[in-house]
C-alpha positions in Angstrom: -47.1 40.0 -152.1 -46.5 38.6 -148.7 -47.1 35.2 -147.0 -50.3 35.2 -145.0 -49.6 34.9 -141.2 -52.4 32.3 -141.0 -52.4 30.1 -144.1 -48.9 30.9 -145.5 -50.2 31.5 -149.0 -48.7 34.4 -150.9 -51.2 37.1 -151.4 -51.9 40.8 -151.2 -52.1 41.5 -147.4 -55.1 43.1 -145.8 -55.6 45.0 -142.5 -56.6 42.7 -139.6 -57.8 44.3 -136.3 -56.1 43.0 -133.2 -59.2 44.2 -131.3 -62.3 43.4 -133.4 -63.6 46.5 -135.0 -67.1 45.9 -133.7 -65.7 46.8 -130.2 -65.5 50.4 -131.4 -69.2 50.6 -131.1 -69.3 49.6 -127.5 -69.0 51.7 -124.3 -65.5 50.3 -123.7 -62.1 52.1 -123.6 -61.5 53.6 -127.1 -57.7 54.0 -126.6 -55.2 51.1 -126.9 -52.1 50.7 -124.7 -49.2 48.8 -126.3 -46.0 47.7 -124.6 -44.2 48.5 -127.8 -45.2 52.2 -127.5 -45.4 52.5 -123.7 -45.3 56.3 -123.2 -48.7 56.9 -124.6 -52.0 55.3 -125.5 -52.6 54.7 -129.2 -55.4 56.6 -130.8 -57.3 54.4 -133.2 -57.2 50.7 -133.9 -54.2 48.4 -133.4 -53.7 46.7 -136.8 -51.6 43.8 -138.2 -51.1 43.9 -142.0 -50.1 40.3 -142.8 -53.4 38.4 -143.3 -54.8 37.5 -146.7 -58.3 38.5 -147.7 -59.7 34.9 -147.5 -58.5 34.3 -144.0 -59.4 37.8 -142.8 -62.8 38.1 -144.4 -64.1 34.6 -144.1 -62.7 32.4 -141.3 -61.4 35.1 -138.9 -64.4 37.4 -139.5 -66.6 34.5 -138.6 -64.8 34.0 -135.3 -65.1 37.7 -134.6 -68.8 37.5 -135.3 -69.1 34.7 -132.7 -67.2 36.9 -130.2 -69.7 39.7 -130.9 -72.6 37.3 -130.2 -71.0 36.4 -126.8 -70.4 40.1 -126.1 -74.0 41.0 -126.7 -75.3 38.1 -124.6 -72.8 38.2 -121.7 -69.7 40.4 -121.9 -71.5 43.8 -122.3 -72.8 43.8 -118.7 -70.3 44.1 -115.9 -70.7 41.5 -113.2 -71.0 42.8 -109.6 -69.9 41.2 -106.3 -71.7 38.1 -105.3 -73.4 37.5 -108.7 -73.4 34.3 -110.6 -73.4 34.0 -114.4 -74.7 31.0 -116.5 -72.5 31.1 -119.6 -73.6 29.0 -122.7 -70.8 28.6 -125.2 -69.5 26.6 -128.2 -66.1 25.6 -126.8 -64.3 25.0 -130.1 -65.4 28.3 -131.6 -64.7 30.2 -128.4 -61.2 28.7 -128.0 -60.3 29.3 -131.7 -61.4 32.9 -131.3 -59.3 33.4 -128.1 -56.3 31.8 -129.9 -56.8 34.1 -132.9 -56.9 37.2 -130.7 -53.8 36.1 -128.8 -51.9 35.3 -132.1 -52.7 38.8 -133.5 -51.7 40.5 -130.3 -48.5 38.4 -130.2 -47.5 39.5 -133.6 -48.2 43.2 -132.8 -46.2 42.9 -129.6 -43.5 40.5 -130.7 -44.3 38.1 -127.9 -45.2 34.4 -127.9 -45.5 34.3 -131.7 -43.2 31.3 -132.1 -45.5 29.0 -130.1 -48.9 30.5 -131.1 -48.1 30.2 -134.8 -47.9 26.4 -134.4 -51.6 26.4 -133.9 -52.7 28.4 -136.9 -54.5 25.4 -138.4 -56.5 25.1 -135.2 -57.5 28.8 -135.4 -58.6 28.3 -139.0 -60.6 25.2 -138.1 -58.4 22.9 -140.2 -57.1 20.9 -137.2 -58.8 19.6 -134.1 -58.4 21.4 -130.7 -55.4 19.7 -129.0 -55.0 18.8 -125.3 -52.0 21.2 -125.2 -54.4 24.2 -125.0 -56.3 24.8 -121.8 -58.5 27.7 -120.8 -60.2 29.1 -117.7 -62.8 31.8 -117.1 -63.0 34.0 -114.0 -64.9 37.2 -113.3 -63.6 40.6 -112.5 -66.1 42.9 -110.7 -66.3 46.7 -110.7 -64.4 48.6 -108.0 -65.9 50.9 -105.3 -63.3 53.5 -104.3 -63.9 55.5 -101.1 -61.8 58.7 -101.5 -62.1 59.6 -97.8 -60.6 56.3 -96.5 -58.7 55.3 -99.7 -60.4 52.0 -99.4 -61.1 49.9 -102.5 -63.5 46.9 -102.6 -65.6 45.0 -105.0 -68.7 47.0 -105.9 -72.1 45.6 -105.3 -75.1 45.8 -107.7 -76.8 48.4 -105.5 -73.7 50.7 -106.0 -74.1 50.6 -109.7 -74.1 54.2 -111.1 -72.3 55.7 -108.1 -69.6 58.1 -109.2 -67.1 56.2 -107.0 -67.7 52.9 -108.9 -65.2 52.0 -111.7 -66.6 49.4 -114.1 -64.2 47.2 -116.1 -65.1 48.4 -119.6 -62.1 47.3 -121.6 -60.8 44.7 -124.1 -57.3 43.6 -123.0 -55.1 40.9 -124.6 -51.6 40.1 -123.3 -49.2 37.9 -121.4 -49.7 36.9 -117.8 -47.6 35.1 -115.1 -48.2 33.3 -111.9 -45.7 34.9 -109.6 -45.3 31.7 -107.6 -44.7 29.4 -110.5 -42.3 30.0 -113.3 -43.1 28.0 -116.5 -40.8 29.4 -119.1 -41.7 26.8 -121.7 -45.4 27.5 -121.6 -47.3 30.4 -123.2 -49.6 32.1 -120.7 -52.0 34.6 -122.0 -55.1 36.5 -121.0 -58.0 37.9 -123.0 -60.3 40.1 -120.9 -63.6 41.6 -122.0 -65.1 43.7 -119.3 -65.8 41.4 -116.4 -64.9 38.2 -118.3 -61.3 37.1 -117.9 -60.1 34.2 -120.0 -56.7 32.6 -119.2 -55.0 30.5 -121.8 -52.2 28.0 -121.1 -50.5 26.7 -124.2 -47.7 24.1 -124.6 -45.5 23.8 -127.6 -46.8 21.5 -130.3 -43.6 19.4 -130.1 -43.5 19.3 -126.3 -43.3 15.9 -124.6 -46.8 14.9 -123.6 -48.2 14.4 -121.0 -46.3 17.4 -119.6 -45.7 17.5 -115.8 -45.0 21.3 -116.0 -48.3 21.9 -117.7 -50.2 20.0 -115.0 -48.3 21.7 -112.2 -49.1 25.1 -113.6 -52.8 24.2 -114.0 -52.9 23.0 -110.4 -51.2 26.2 -109.2 -53.6 28.4 -111.2 -56.6 26.6 -109.6 -55.2 27.2 -106.1 -54.5 31.0 -106.9 -57.9 31.4 -108.6 -60.3 28.9 -106.9 -63.3 30.5 -108.5 -62.1 30.1 -112.1 -63.8 27.5 -114.2 -62.4 25.5 -117.1 -63.7 26.3 -120.5 -64.0 22.9 -122.3 -63.8 22.4 -126.1 -67.4 21.3 -126.2 -70.8 23.0 -126.6 -71.7 23.4 -123.0 -72.9 25.5 -120.1 -70.7 27.0 -117.4 -72.0 28.4 -114.1 -69.5 30.8 -112.5 -69.6 33.2 -109.5 -67.4 36.2 -108.7 -64.3 35.7 -106.7 -62.2 38.4 -105.0 -60.8 40.2 -108.0 -62.0 43.7 -109.0 -61.1 46.0 -111.8 -58.6 48.3 -110.0 -56.8 45.4 -108.4 -56.6 43.5 -111.7 -55.1 46.4 -113.6 -52.8 47.8 -110.8 -49.9 45.5 -111.5 -49.9 46.5 -115.1 -50.0 50.2 -114.2 -47.1 49.9 -111.8 -44.9 48.3 -114.6 -45.3 51.6 -116.6 -45.0 54.4 -114.1 -44.0 57.0 -116.8 -47.3 56.5 -118.5 -49.7 55.9 -115.6 -48.2 57.9 -112.7 -46.3 61.1 -112.0 -43.0 59.2 -111.7 -40.7 60.4 -114.4 -37.2 59.3 -115.5 -35.5 61.3 -118.2 -33.4 58.5 -119.5 -36.3 56.1 -119.7 -38.3 58.6 -121.7 -35.4 59.3 -124.0 -34.6 55.7 -124.5 -38.2 54.6 -125.2 -38.7 57.4 -127.7 -35.4 56.7 -129.5 -34.8 54.4 -132.4 -32.1 51.7 -132.3 -29.5 53.9 -134.1 -30.1 57.0 -131.8 -30.6 55.2 -128.5 -28.8 56.8 -125.5 -26.2 54.9 -123.6 -26.4 54.5 -119.8 -22.9 54.7 -118.3 -22.4 52.5 -115.2 -19.6 54.1 -113.3 -17.7 52.0 -110.8 -15.4 54.1 -108.5 -12.1 52.6 -107.5 -13.0 53.2 -103.9 -15.8 50.7 -104.0 -13.6 48.1 -105.5 -10.9 48.6 -102.8 -13.6 48.3 -100.1 -15.3 45.4 -101.8 -18.6 47.2 -101.6 -20.8 46.1 -104.5 -24.1 47.4 -103.0 -24.3 50.8 -104.8 -23.6 49.3 -108.2 -25.9 46.3 -107.6 -28.6 48.6 -106.5 -28.3 50.6 -109.7 -28.5 47.4 -111.9 -31.5 46.0 -110.0 -33.3 49.3 -110.4 -32.8 49.1 -114.2 -34.9 45.9 -114.3 -37.3 46.8 -111.5 -40.2 47.5 -114.0 -41.0 46.4 -117.5 -40.7 50.0 -118.6 -37.2 50.3 -117.2 -36.1 46.9 -118.6 -37.2 48.0 -122.1 -35.4 51.4 -121.7 -32.1 50.0 -120.4 -32.2 46.8 -122.6 -28.7 46.5 -124.1 -27.9 50.2 -123.4 -25.7 49.9 -120.3 -21.9 50.5 -120.7 -19.3 50.4 -117.9 -16.6 52.8 -116.8 -14.1 51.6 -114.1 -12.1 54.4 -112.4 -8.6 54.2 -111.0 -6.8 51.7 -113.1 -5.5 53.8 -115.9 -2.0 54.0 -114.4 -1.4 50.2 -114.8 -0.9 48.3 -118.0 -2.7 45.2 -116.7 -6.3 44.5 -117.6 -8.9 45.1 -114.9 -9.6 41.4 -114.4 -5.9 40.8 -113.5 -6.3 42.8 -110.3 -7.5 40.3 -107.6 -9.7 42.9 -105.8 -11.4 43.9 -109.0 -11.8 40.3 -110.0 -13.5 39.5 -106.8 -15.7 42.6 -106.9 -17.1 41.9 -110.3 -17.6 38.2 -109.5 -19.7 39.1 -106.5 -21.5 41.7 -108.6 -22.3 39.0 -111.2 -23.6 36.6 -108.6 -25.9 39.4 -107.3 -26.9 40.6 -110.8 -26.8 37.6 -113.1 -29.3 39.2 -115.5 -26.7 41.5 -117.1 -27.2 40.0 -120.6 -30.4 42.0 -120.9 -28.7 45.3 -119.9 -25.2 45.1 -121.4 -24.6 47.3 -124.5 -23.0 45.2 -127.3 -20.1 47.6 -127.5 -20.0 48.8 -123.9 -17.7 46.2 -122.4 -19.9 45.3 -119.4 -20.6 41.7 -120.3 -17.0 41.1 -121.5 -15.7 42.5 -118.2 -17.9 40.3 -116.0 -17.1 37.3 -118.1 -13.3 38.0 -118.0 -13.4 38.5 -114.2 -15.4 35.3 -113.8 -13.1 33.2 -116.0 -9.6 34.5 -115.3 -7.3 32.7 -112.9 -3.5 32.5 -113.0 -2.2 29.3 -114.5 -5.6 27.5 -114.6 -6.1 24.4 -116.8 -8.1 24.5 -120.0 -10.7 22.1 -118.4 -11.1 24.5 -115.5 -11.5 27.5 -117.8 -14.1 25.6 -119.8 -16.0 24.7 -116.6 -16.0 28.4 -115.6 -17.3 29.4 -119.1 -20.1 26.9 -118.8 -20.9 28.2 -115.3 -20.9 31.8 -116.4 -23.3 31.1 -119.3 -25.5 29.0 -117.1 -25.9 31.7 -114.5 -26.5 34.3 -117.2 -29.2 32.3 -118.9 -30.8 31.6 -115.5 -30.8 35.3 -114.6 -32.3 36.2 -117.9 -35.0 33.5 -117.5 -35.8 34.9 -114.1 -36.5 38.3 -115.6 -38.5 36.6 -118.3 -40.8 35.2 -115.6 -41.0 38.2 -113.2 -41.4 40.9 -116.0 -43.4 38.7 -118.5 -40.7 39.2 -121.2 -41.1 37.2 -124.4 -39.1 34.2 -125.7 -38.5 36.3 -128.8 -36.8 39.0 -126.7 -34.8 36.4 -124.8 -33.6 34.8 -128.1 -32.5 38.2 -129.5 -30.5 39.0 -126.3 -28.9 35.6 -126.2 -27.8 35.8 -129.8 -26.4 39.3 -129.3 -24.5 38.2 -126.1 -23.0 35.2 -127.9 -21.7 37.5 -130.6 -20.1 39.8 -127.9 -18.5 36.9 -126.1 -17.5 34.6 -128.9 -17.4 36.8 -132.0 -20.4 35.1 -133.7 -23.9 34.0 -132.9 -24.8 30.3 -132.9 -27.2 29.0 -135.6 -30.9 29.3 -134.6 
C-alpha cells in the first residue's frame, strides 16, 4: 500500500499515464523523450505508479476526457502562418488538466514536484483556482525547410502536404525559462499539443502575495511573446493569431541541449556517465598542471569546467563526478592552499567558475580545495574567516542558481547538490 500522490490516502497504486493514453490513437509522435533517460527515446507510454484508483479513474480520467474533447475540436489540426483560431474553453477544467499533466510529468522527471504538489486539491477540484497560477496560450506553426538554401520559415496553408513541411505533431510537457529573466522561486512549465503551446507560471502556495517577481515575469513574458493570450479561469472564448514561432525553431533549443541524442556530436564520457548507475559512475579527473599555477593561467582549466555545464546533457553527466589532481606539489609537506600562487590561482578559478558545487565529486577534493584556498590566510581573525566562509557559500549558491536558470535545472536537484556540498564542507548536512 502506498500513499496516493494526489489525495494522500493509502491504497493500492494504479498506473497513471503522463501523456493521456488517448493520444496513442492520434497521428502524433509515438516515442517519448525523457531527460532522465536522455540517450534514447522511450518506446511506449511514460507511466507514474503512485495514484489511487479513485483519483485515477474518476477525477483525473475526467480531466483527460476534457483534454480529448479539446484535442478533437482544436489541437488535432496544425495552425499555419497568418491564421487565427477562436478557442472556446472552460478555464477551470483546462487549468486543472494542465496542472495535472505538469504534476505527473514533474514526478516522472523529479522536477518542480515540491511546488506543484501544493496544488493537488486544485487539480482534484476540491479547492478554488488561486491567483498564484497564471496561463498563456500561443500558437506554433509548421516549418517549411528549403534544403537548397537551408532557409526555414513558417509554413503557409498552401504549403500543407509539401514534403519540406514539418508539422508540429507532438505532446510535450516540461520546464521552460525566459533567458532574459531569472525567476528561481517560480515554477515555469509548458504543455504543448501540436500547434497549441500553453505556458504556466506558478508561485508557491506560501509565497508573499501580491508577488512583484510574479508580475515582473508576467510582463517580461508578454514582451517576449506579444501574440500570447492569457487563459482565464472562466468559461470563455479566446481569439488568437499566429506569431513568429514555428515547430523547428521551438524544438531547436531542446535538441541542442542533448547533442548525443539528436546530433552526430559524441562524447564517450557523457555516454558512459549517463548510462551508469550511481555506484558505477565514472569519475572525470580535472588535472591542474604546476606550470599553469606558476603562470597564473586559469583559462584552460576554466574552459574545461565551463564546457562541463555547457549543455543539460553534459551537466547531468558531470554532476558530482569531477575530481581534481594538482601536479608539482608532492615534494613539499605543506597543503596546496598554503602556497600563495596556488591559493590565488584557485581563488580566481572559483570566481570564474562559481558553479563547482554541481560538478564536485563528494570524495574528489575539488570543492574542499577551492574552499580552503578561498578561506585560508595567515593569522586571520575568526571574524574574517567567518566572513570568507559566508562569501564562499554565497558565491557557490549564486553560481548554482545561475545554472538552475540557464539549464532549467530543478529545485529538487539544487537541494540534493546543496545538501551533499554541506556534508563535504562541514561533515553533516543541515536539516531540511
